[in-house]
Every structure is written in structure tokens, then in C-alpha cells.
C-alpha positions in Angstrom: 39.6 29.1 -79.9 41.6 27.2 -82.6 44.9 25.4 -82.9 47.4 27.2 -85.1 48.0 25.7 -88.6 45.8 22.6 -87.8 42.6 21.9 -89.8 39.6 21.9 -87.6 36.5 19.7 -88.1 34.1 22.4 -86.9 34.2 25.6 -84.9 31.8 27.7 -82.8 32.0 31.1 -81.1 34.1 29.7 -78.2 35.8 26.6 -79.5 36.7 24.1 -82.1 36.8 20.3 -82.6 39.6 18.3 -84.2 39.7 14.8 -85.6 42.9 12.9 -84.8 45.0 11.3 -82.1 45.1 13.5 -79.0 48.7 12.7 -78.4 49.6 14.4 -81.7 47.1 17.3 -81.4 48.2 18.2 -77.9 51.7 18.9 -79.2 50.2 22.0 -80.9 49.2 23.6 -77.6 51.6 25.8 -75.8 52.9 24.5 -72.5 51.2 25.7 -69.4 48.2 27.0 -71.4 45.1 24.9 -70.3 43.1 25.6 -67.2 41.1 22.3 -67.2 41.3 19.0 -69.0 38.1 17.1 -68.5 37.6 13.8 -70.2 36.2 10.3 -70.0 38.6 7.9 -71.9 37.4 4.5 -73.2 37.2 2.2 -70.2 39.3 -0.9 -69.8 36.4 -3.3 -70.3 36.8 -7.0 -71.1 34.5 -6.8 -74.1 35.8 -4.8 -77.0 33.6 -1.8 -77.8 33.2 0.1 -81.1 34.7 3.3 -79.6 38.1 1.7 -79.1 38.7 0.6 -75.5 42.0 -1.0 -74.4 42.6 -4.3 -72.6 43.1 -4.0 -68.8 46.7 -5.2 -68.8 47.8 -2.4 -71.1 45.4 0.3 -70.1 47.4 2.2 -67.5 50.5 2.6 -69.6 48.4 3.6 -72.6 46.5 6.3 -70.7 49.7 7.5 -69.1 51.0 8.5 -72.6 48.2 11.1 -72.8 48.5 12.2 -69.2 52.2 12.9 -69.6 51.5 15.4 -72.4 48.5 16.8 -70.5 50.8 17.6 -67.5 53.0 19.7 -69.8 50.1 21.6 -71.3 48.4 22.3 -68.0 48.7 25.6 -66.2 50.4 25.4 -62.7 47.0 26.0 -61.0 45.1 23.9 -63.6 43.3 20.6 -63.1 42.9 17.3 -65.0 39.7 15.5 -64.2 39.2 11.9 -65.5 36.0 9.9 -65.3 36.7 6.2 -65.2 34.2 3.3 -64.9 35.0 0.1 -63.2 35.2 -3.4 -64.7 35.3 -7.1 -63.7 38.1 -9.5 -64.4 37.5 -11.8 -67.2 35.2 -14.8 -66.4 35.0 -14.3 -62.6 32.9 -12.0 -60.4 36.0 -10.1 -59.1 36.7 -6.5 -59.7 39.6 -5.2 -61.7 41.9 -2.7 -60.0 42.9 -0.8 -63.2 41.0 2.4 -62.3 42.7 2.6 -58.9 46.1 1.9 -60.5 45.6 5.0 -62.7 45.9 7.6 -59.9 48.9 5.8 -58.3 50.7 5.8 -61.7 49.8 9.4 -62.5 51.0 10.6 -59.1 54.1 8.4 -58.7 55.4 8.4 -62.2 54.1 11.6 -63.9 54.1 14.1 -61.0 50.4 14.8 -60.6 48.7 15.3 -57.2 45.4 13.7 -56.4 43.5 16.8 -55.3 40.3 14.8 -54.5 38.5 11.6 -55.4 34.9 11.9 -56.6 32.3 9.3 -57.3 29.6 9.7 -59.8 26.5 7.7 -58.8 24.1 7.2 -61.7 20.8 5.9 -60.2 19.3 5.3 -63.7 22.1 3.0 -64.8 20.8 -0.4 -65.9 21.9 -3.5 -64.0 25.3 -4.8 -65.1 27.3 -6.9 -65.7 24.5 -9.2 -66.9 26.2 -12.5 -65.9 26.8 -11.7 -62.3 23.9 -9.3 -61.6 21.0 -10.4 -63.8 21.6 -14.1 -64.4 23.4 -15.5 -61.4 22.3 -12.7 -59.0 25.7 -12.8 -57.2 26.5 -9.1 -57.3 24.8 -5.7 -56.9 24.6 -3.5 -60.0 27.6 -1.3 -60.8 26.2 2.2 -60.7 29.3 4.3 -59.6 32.2 5.7 -61.6 35.4 6.9 -60.1 36.2 10.5 -61.1 39.8 11.5 -60.3 40.6 15.2 -59.9 44.4 15.6 -60.5 46.3 18.8 -60.2 49.8 19.9 -61.1 50.5 21.5 -57.7 49.0 21.1 -54.2 46.9 24.2 -54.6 45.0 24.2 -57.9 42.4 26.9 -58.7 39.0 25.9 -57.2 36.0 27.7 -55.8 33.4 25.4 -54.2 31.0 28.3 -53.8 30.4 28.1 -57.5 28.8 24.6 -57.1 26.8 24.9 -54.0 23.7 22.6 -53.7 20.2 23.6 -52.6 19.7 23.5 -48.8 17.5 20.7 -47.4 14.1 21.6 -46.1 15.3 21.1 -42.5 18.2 23.5 -43.1 15.8 26.1 -44.7 13.7 26.0 -41.5 16.9 26.4 -39.4 17.9 29.4 -41.4 14.5 31.0 -41.1 14.4 30.6 -37.3 17.8 29.5 -35.8 16.6 29.8 -32.2 13.7 27.6 -32.7 15.4 24.7 -34.5 19.0 24.9 -33.3 21.0 25.1 -30.1 24.8 25.6 -30.4 26.6 22.8 -28.6 29.6 20.4 -28.7 29.2 17.3 -30.8 30.3 13.8 -29.5 33.1 14.1 -32.0 34.5 17.1 -30.0 33.6 19.6 -32.7 32.2 22.9 -31.4 29.2 23.9 -33.5 28.4 27.6 -32.9 25.8 30.1 -34.1 27.7 30.7 -37.3 26.5 27.3 -38.5 23.0 28.9 -39.1 24.4 31.5 -41.5 22.9 31.5 -45.0 25.7 31.0 -47.5 23.5 30.6 -50.5 23.6 26.8 -50.5 25.3 23.7 -49.0 28.8 22.6 -49.8 28.5 19.5 -52.1 30.0 16.2 -51.2 32.3 14.2 -53.4 29.5 11.8 -54.2 27.8 13.3 -57.3 24.3 11.9 -57.9 23.5 12.6 -61.5 21.1 10.6 -63.6 21.9 9.8 -67.2 18.5 10.1 -68.8 19.1 12.2 -72.0 16.3 11.4 -74.4 15.2 14.6 -76.3 18.4 16.6 -76.7 19.4 18.4 -79.9 22.2 15.9 -80.3 19.9 12.9 -80.3 17.4 14.7 -82.5 20.2 15.4 -85.0 21.3 11.7 -85.0 17.7 10.5 -85.6 17.1 13.1 -88.4 20.4 12.3 -90.2 20.1 8.6 -89.5 23.5 8.1 -87.8 24.4 6.1 -84.7 24.7 8.1 -81.4 27.8 7.7 -79.4 27.3 4.7 -77.0 29.2 6.0 -74.0 28.0 9.6 -73.4 28.0 11.2 -70.0 25.4 13.7 -68.8 26.1 17.5 -69.1 25.8 17.9 -65.3 29.0 16.0 -64.8 31.4 18.3 -66.8 29.3 21.3 -65.7 30.1 20.7 -62.0 33.9 20.6 -62.6 33.9 23.5 -65.2 32.1 25.7 -62.7 34.2 24.5 -59.7 37.6 24.6 -61.3 37.5 27.4 -63.9 36.3 30.9 -64.5 34.7 32.5 -67.6 37.2 32.9 -70.4 39.4 30.0 -69.2 40.3 27.1 -71.5 38.8 23.6 -71.2 40.0 20.7 -73.3 38.6 17.2 -73.8 41.1 14.7 -75.2 38.5 11.9 -75.7 35.6 14.1 -76.8 33.2 11.5 -78.2 29.9 13.3 -78.6 31.5 16.5 -77.2 29.3 17.1 -74.2 32.3 18.9 -72.6 32.5 21.4 -75.4 28.8 22.1 -75.3 28.9 22.8 -71.6 32.1 24.9 -71.9 30.4 27.0 -74.6 27.3 27.5 -72.4 29.5 28.5 -69.5 31.5 31.1 -71.5 34.7 29.1 -71.5 37.0 28.6 -74.5 37.2 24.9 -75.5 38.9 22.4 -77.6 37.7 18.8 -78.4 39.8 16.0 -79.8 38.2 12.8 -81.1 39.7 10.1 -83.3 36.6 8.8 -85.0 35.2 11.2 -87.6 31.6 9.9 -87.5 31.3 10.6 -83.8 32.9 14.0 -84.1 30.7 14.9 -87.1 27.5 14.0 -85.1 28.7 16.0 -82.1 28.2 19.1 -84.1 24.5 18.7 -83.6 25.0 19.8 -80.0 25.6 23.3 -81.3 22.6 23.5 -83.6 19.0 24.3 -82.8 15.5 23.1 -83.6 15.4 25.8 -86.3 18.1 24.0 -88.4 16.6 21.9 -91.2 17.3 18.2 -91.8 19.1 19.3 -95.0 21.4 21.6 -93.1 22.2 18.9 -90.5 23.0 16.4 -93.2 25.2 18.9 -95.0 27.2 19.7 -91.8 27.6 16.0 -90.9 28.8 14.9 -94.4 31.1 17.8 -94.8 32.9 17.0 -91.5 33.0 13.3 -92.4 34.6 14.2 -95.7 37.4 16.1 -93.9 36.1 19.6 -94.5 36.3 22.4 -91.9 32.8 23.7 -91.0 32.3 27.1 -89.2 29.0 26.5 -87.5 28.6 30.3 -87.1 27.8 30.3 -90.8 24.7 28.3 -90.0 23.6 30.5 -87.1 19.9 31.2 -86.9 20.2 34.2 -84.5 
């Protein structure tokens, strides 16, 4: 998939990546054309990061500029999923409310619906912030991001059966012999739980608390960064996060767009899931390194360096030309 008359940074079988401001690049998409926007914008942290985060007082209005265009480009049954980390107010152990103001603004001012709120729990996250958690030991570590699922209408396309989780050992025993482990009865809550509860549906319905560790250490992306000697993106998310929503909210052949692509995990997952994809990233070095996600161990260091430097120089690289298949 490519944008018409716009120079791409690199392309694959299913998608392409572009360097530039998403607000401008989005204008080249037809209205009502995208099934899913999945992204993780720079968070509104107090300390300025190299990937370009905004101050808290200006963050909501800044992000709303992108969301307004996203709304136009989204199909009527499409979804817009935003991963947002929390932050503390400057100099005090009090949480900022910016990531909760975002959904209110998007719904009240732009017209989105909040289809559901999700929470990504990363058990491997290091204790932070240092001042309040490590030094003064006044707060617990911040290990949960809010993930807002917005929709254009009240009934966006979604199929939870595509993201079922494995049954617990106890549930497996119940399914194997319902009469031995389960007696239908009314719960104290008043709900009637009948024999249909023991039906094998292929897995359990997931909750809106997504426990996904972020322990990437030996991926092709990191390998490429080490080989070429370039800095990896400091704010990546694990592939399991976009994978959940891509499977949940889209079908093969649908279009997925990430407007703050970073290391382009979203594009990599979309490619693997047989979805068309577009990735927009403003910093050419991060975008060039993200091409490593679509290479293999068979690619030589010379090829990786060539691809990286061509993209940084503003050339368009068709990664299919480097295919080892």
C-alpha cells in the first residue's frame, strides 16, 4: 500500500513508511478509508525526550490536531486506538490528568465515542519515577498505560473471538467433566449461571487489563541497530500490544495506519497479520532503522547499512528488492 504521488521511505509487500509530519501526510489519504489507526504518541512528560514529546499544558490541543484529521480518514466502523502513558506534575508526587483529558476532549470536541478503556500492565517495567519511587519511596512504581479505544460510531467493527485467551487449568478441568466440577446455580449477584457456562468456546474472553511484558532483546530490529551502530528508538512498545487490537478490530486485507510510527512495530505486526499498512514518522533516523524489522538474519551488515543510509539520505527503498526468499 502506498500514498499517491508521495515519496516513500521504504516499502514492503503490504505497506510503506513515510517520513514527515502526519498532519500533512494524512491529507493524502481518502476520507473514510482506514479501518484502524493504532499509535502511541510521545507522552506529555515533564522531562524533554529526544523523540519530541510536548509539555503537559499544550499536549491535549496538540494531539487533537492529529485526531481531527484521523476522524475524517477513518471508516464509519473503524477504530482509533491510542496508547498513553501517565506522568507526574513537575516537582511534586501528584499525577497529571492529561491522559484522562484526552478522551474527554476527543469525544466532546471531535465527535469520537470511547468504545472501551484498556490498561496495559507491563510487569517488567523498571521502577519510576526515580525521585518518588526509588529515592524517597513515597509512591509505587508506574507500570500501567491507559489505552483508549475510540470509534467513529457506537458500533465499530470488532470480534473478540479473534483474541481469546487460553483457559485456566481449572476451566480446562470443568470443560473435561462439567458434572464433576460444576453445579449450575444462581450467584449472590442474582445472575443465573447455567450449563451453557461449561461450553468450550476455544478460549476465554480477555479482560481490558492487558498484561504484556516488554522484554525485547534479540529481535531483528535490535540486531540491525547493533550491526549498523545506530541508536534504537527509546520508546518502543511490544508487538503483542498492536497485535491484540489488529486481530480484534480488523480483518485480513484491512488498512492499519500508525501516525507516530517510531520503530514501526505496528507495521511489522500488520504485515505479519496480512493487513495493509502505512507508517508515518517525522525523524528519518528512527524511520530508517525501523526497516530492519522487515529484514532477516540472512541480510548482511553491508545490506543493512546500505538500506539505512539510503533512507536517511531521502531515497525510496523497496525492501522487496532485498528479499532473500
